[in-house]
C-alpha positions as CSV (number, residue, x, y, z in Angstrom):
1,X,104.7,60.8,107.3
2,X,102.7,60.2,110.5
3,X,100.1,57.4,110.4
4,X,96.5,58.6,110.2
5,X,94.7,58.0,113.5
6,X,91.0,57.2,113.4
7,X,88.7,57.3,116.4
8,X,88.8,54.0,118.3
9,X,86.3,51.5,117.1
10,X,83.7,50.2,119.5
11,X,84.5,46.8,121.0
12,X,83.2,44.0,118.9
13,X,80.2,42.7,120.9
14,X,77.4,40.8,119.4
15,X,74.5,43.2,119.3
16,X,72.0,40.5,120.0
17,X,73.4,40.0,123.5
18,X,74.1,43.7,124.2
19,X,71.8,45.3,126.8
20,X,71.2,48.4,124.8
21,X,68.0,50.2,124.0
22,X,66.9,50.4,120.4
23,X,67.9,54.1,120.3
24,X,71.4,53.3,121.5
25,X,71.7,50.5,119.0
26,X,70.6,52.8,116.2
27,X,73.2,55.4,117.4
28,X,75.8,52.8,117.5
29,X,75.1,51.6,114.0
30,X,75.1,55.3,112.7
31,X,78.4,55.9,114.5
32,X,80.0,52.8,113.0
33,X,78.8,53.7,109.5
34,X,80.3,57.2,109.9
35,X,83.6,55.7,111.0
36,X,83.6,53.4,108.0
37,X,82.9,56.3,105.6
38,X,85.7,58.4,107.2
39,X,88.1,55.5,106.8
40,X,87.1,55.0,103.1
41,X,87.5,58.7,102.4
42,X,91.0,58.8,104.0
43,X,92.0,55.8,102.0
44,X,90.8,57.5,98.8
45,X,92.7,60.7,99.7
46,X,95.9,58.7,100.5
47,X,95.6,56.9,97.1
48,X,95.3,60.3,95.3
49,X,98.3,61.7,97.2
50,X,100.4,58.7,96.2
51,X,99.3,59.1,92.6
52,X,100.3,62.8,92.6
53,X,103.7,61.9,94.1
54,X,104.4,59.3,91.5
55,X,103.4,61.7,88.7
56,X,105.7,64.3,90.1
57,X,108.6,61.8,90.4
58,X,108.0,60.8,86.7
59,X,108.0,64.5,85.8
60,X,111.3,65.0,87.6
61,X,112.9,62.0,86.0
62,X,111.8,63.2,82.5
63,X,113.2,66.6,83.2
64,X,116.6,65.1,84.2
65,X,116.6,63.2,80.9
66,X,115.7,66.3,78.9
67,X,118.3,68.5,80.6
68,X,120.9,65.7,80.4
69,X,121.6,65.6,84.1
70,X,122.8,62.6,86.1
71,X,120.0,60.9,88.0
72,X,121.7,60.2,91.4
73,X,123.1,63.6,92.2
74,X,120.2,65.0,94.3
75,X,118.9,68.0,92.4
76,X,116.4,70.5,93.9
77,X,113.5,71.3,91.6
78,X,112.2,74.8,92.4
79,X,108.9,75.0,90.4
80,X,108.1,78.6,91.7
81,X,111.0,80.3,89.9
82,X,111.7,77.4,87.4
83,X,115.2,76.4,88.3
84,X,117.0,73.1,88.9
85,X,120.1,73.1,90.9
86,X,122.3,70.9,93.1
87,X,122.8,72.3,96.6
88,X,125.8,70.1,97.7
89,X,128.0,71.1,94.8
90,X,131.8,71.1,95.2
91,X,133.5,74.5,94.5
92,X,135.2,73.3,91.4
93,X,131.9,72.1,89.9
94,X,130.3,75.4,90.4
95,X,131.5,76.8,87.1
96,X,130.2,73.8,85.2
97,X,126.8,73.6,86.7
98,X,124.8,76.8,86.5
99,X,121.2,76.8,87.5
100,X,119.3,75.5,84.6
101,X,115.9,76.8,83.7
102,X,113.1,74.2,83.7
103,X,111.5,74.1,80.3
104,X,107.8,74.7,79.9
105,X,105.8,71.5,80.5
106,X,103.9,71.4,77.2
107,X,106.9,71.9,75.0
108,X,109.6,69.7,76.6
109,X,107.9,67.0,78.6
110,X,104.8,66.5,76.4
111,X,106.8,64.8,73.7
112,X,108.3,62.5,76.3
113,X,104.8,61.7,77.7
114,X,103.5,60.9,74.2
115,X,106.4,58.5,73.5
116,X,105.8,56.5,76.7
């Protein structure tokens, strides 16, 4: 993920010694507060994205436990059609591992979430 780039902050100069008119000082203060608000909003958005990613990882791990699959095999979770499969499967494993249907969230995972 690329780092989020914010507009460059204005050089830190003591505003007492800056030769700016009062209108320019006011504009500078407004611009600085706007940049601070944008930075806080981006940090909040990033925190919510990390929370959603961690919830999805927990959901995938609980699905692996429910379906009794090994955790380090690199499964693909297709939530659109509801299947879990392993793309790098060897030909002799193909008969053993068919695509397994993901169980509905309220039925299968809810019990796991309650027990945690």
